[in-house]
C-alpha positions in Angstrom: -0.1 -0.2 0.2 0.9 3.9 -0.9 2.1 6.4 1.3 -0.1 9.9 0.7 1.6 12.6 0.2 2.5 14.3 3.5 2.0 18.0 3.4 5.1 20.4 4.3 3.7 22.6 7.1 3.8 23.2 10.7 1.7 20.9 12.9 -0.3 22.5 15.2 -1.2 19.5 17.4 1.2 19.4 20.0 1.0 15.7 20.6 1.0 14.8 16.5 3.9 17.3 16.5 6.3 15.0 19.2 5.7 11.8 17.7 6.1 13.1 14.0 9.2 14.4 15.3 10.5 11.0 17.1 9.2 8.6 14.1 11.6 11.5 11.7 14.4 11.5 14.1 14.2 7.6 14.1 14.4 7.8 10.5 17.3 10.3 10.2 19.3 8.7 12.4 18.8 5.3 11.0 19.4 6.9 7.1 22.7 8.5 8.6 23.9 4.7 10.0 23.0 3.0 6.8 24.9 5.9 5.2 28.5 5.3 6.9 27.8 1.6 6.7 27.0 1.4 2.7 29.3 4.2 1.9 32.3 3.7 4.7 32.0 7.7 4.8 32.4 9.1 8.2 28.9 10.7 9.2 27.3 11.9 11.9 24.0 13.8 13.3 23.1 16.1 16.0 19.6 16.5 16.4 17.6 19.0 18.8 14.4 20.2 19.3 12.4 21.9 22.2 10.8 18.2 23.0 14.2 17.3 24.3 16.5 18.7 27.0 19.8 17.4 25.4 20.2 17.1 21.9 20.3 13.7 19.9 23.9 12.7 19.0 24.7 9.5 16.7 27.0 7.9 16.9 28.4 9.3 20.0 29.0 12.8 21.5 32.9 12.3 21.2 33.3 10.7 17.6 30.6 13.6 16.7 33.2 16.4 18.1 36.4 14.6 16.3 34.3 14.6 12.6 33.5 17.8 12.8 37.1 19.2 14.3 38.6 17.1 11.3 35.8 19.1 8.7 36.7 22.0 10.2 40.4 21.4 9.8 40.5 20.7 6.2 37.7 23.4 5.5 40.6 25.6 6.8 43.0 24.0 4.3 40.8 24.4 1.6 40.0 27.9 1.9 44.0 28.4 1.8 43.7 26.2 -1.5 40.4 28.8 -3.0 41.2 30.6 -5.9 38.8 33.0 -8.3 37.7 32.2 -11.4 40.6 34.5 -12.9 43.3 32.8 -11.6 41.1 29.3 -12.3 40.7 30.6 -16.8 44.8 31.3 -16.4 45.3 27.7 -14.6 43.5 26.8 -17.8 45.3 29.0 -20.7 48.5 27.8 -19.2 47.8 24.0 -19.5 46.0 24.7 -23.0 49.5 26.7 -24.3 51.6 23.2 -23.0 49.4 21.1 -24.7 49.6 22.7 -27.8 53.3 23.5 -27.5 53.6 19.7 -27.0 51.5 19.2 -29.7 53.3 21.1 -32.0 56.6 19.1 -31.1 54.8 16.3 -32.4 53.4 17.6 -35.3 56.8 19.1 -36.5 58.4 16.0 -35.2 55.9 13.8 -38.0 56.7 16.0 -40.8 60.6 15.8 -40.6 60.0 12.0 -40.3 57.8 12.0 -43.8 60.1 14.7 -45.3 63.1 12.2 -44.2 61.2 9.3 -45.9 60.5 11.5 -49.0 64.0 12.0 -48.9 64.9 8.7 -49.1 63.0 7.5 -51.8 64.9 10.2 -54.3 63.5 13.8 -53.6 66.3 16.4 -53.1 67.5 17.3 -50.0 66.1 20.9 -48.6 68.4 24.1 -49.1 67.3 25.4 -46.3 69.8 24.9 -43.0 67.1 24.5 -40.6 65.5 21.6 -42.0 68.9 20.2 -42.4 69.2 20.1 -38.9 66.0 19.2 -38.0 66.4 16.1 -40.0 70.1 15.4 -38.2 68.4 15.5 -35.3 65.7 12.9 -35.9 68.4 10.9 -37.1 70.4 10.9 -34.4 67.7 10.3 -32.1 66.4 7.3 -34.6 70.0 5.9 -34.0 70.1 6.2 -30.2 67.2 4.4 -29.8 68.4 1.5 -32.4 71.8 1.1 -30.0 69.4 1.2 -26.9 67.7 -2.1 -28.4 
């Protein structure tokens, strides 16, 4: 049997509000314990109300205090690492520039390798000194790779 939709509004009857509070509190504590067991994460619950003099603390006050202190310490560390949008974008631009530089180097090496194969098939060598230097570097690199193996 399905439950009817709960109307979210203040419960004016004091006894009904108190029983609803107790049922919901029990359900919340059960959900938190299930979350810690199923997901393996530390969690705690602190539930305070006007019906009880002391707040309900799950799992126990000492472990809850340890979790809160750990969270606060991590929050302080995260604030030091916090960056604004401008610095985030600048970091992304720097990474993109590095990647572009790497890709250009790879393309240059591939073009030089292609040129080398064309020269081996009979194409005339270039008159440009820089092209010849690139070919020399590539040949030396390939020779070293062969000698190592």
